[in-house]
N, C-alpha and C positions, 0 to 999 in steps of 0.2 A: 670403490664404487661411487661413480658421481650421481648426485640427485638433480632433479630437474622441478622447477615450480609448475604446478598445474591449477588451473580453474576448474572446479568439478561442480556439475549440476546433476542432481539425481531427482528426478520428478516422481511424485507419487499419484496414484490414482484418485484418491479423495482424502479429505482431512474431515475428523469429527472432533467437536470440542465446544468450548464456549467463548464467545466473544464478550469480554467483560465491559470494555468501554472505549470510546475513541472520540476523534473530534475531526471537523471539517477545517480545511486550511486553504488558503491560496492568496494570490496578489490579484486585485481586480480594479477596475477604474470604476467609480460611481458618481452618479450625479447627487446633488444635495436632496432631491426628491427620494432616491433610492435610499440613500442613508436614514432619512427619516422613517421610511417604511420599515427598514431593518431595526431601528431602534424602538419603534411602536410596537415589536413584536408581532407584526402582520403574519398572516398565515402565508403570504408570499415568501417569507424567509426559507420555508422548508424547501419549496421548489427551487429557489434561488441557489441554496446549498448544493442541492443535487446536480444542478447543471453547470455552475461555475466553480466549484470548490472540489478538491480532493478529499475522499474519506480515508482517514488514518487511523488504523486500529492500535490504541495505546497498550492494552492489556488483553491477553487470551490466554486460554489453556487448551492445548491439545491433548486428547484422550486416546486417540488410535488414527491410524492412517492406513491407506490401501496399499496394494502391490506397488513395488518399486518398479519404474520404468527403465528404459534404456539410459544408461550412464553416458553423460557428455563430458568429455575431457578437452580442455584447451590448453596447451602448453603455453607458459608465460615466458616471454623472450625478453632478456634484460635490454632496455632500451639505453644506450650510452652514447 
């Protein structure tokens, strides 16, 4: 019996748990004035992070999840 490779995605309706910690990251171009504002701990930093950087969750705990949605299967063809 031959086997084929598949990428599988199974969405869930909701997730409940705890986000423990994370960080913002990204690559941006900054003026010297902006760097000074960031280094001074200005309130501006919070808005800057939200607008220009990606929030990455480093640690979390999932305690429950909702109904499973429609399964998506995509066959992976060998590229040679």
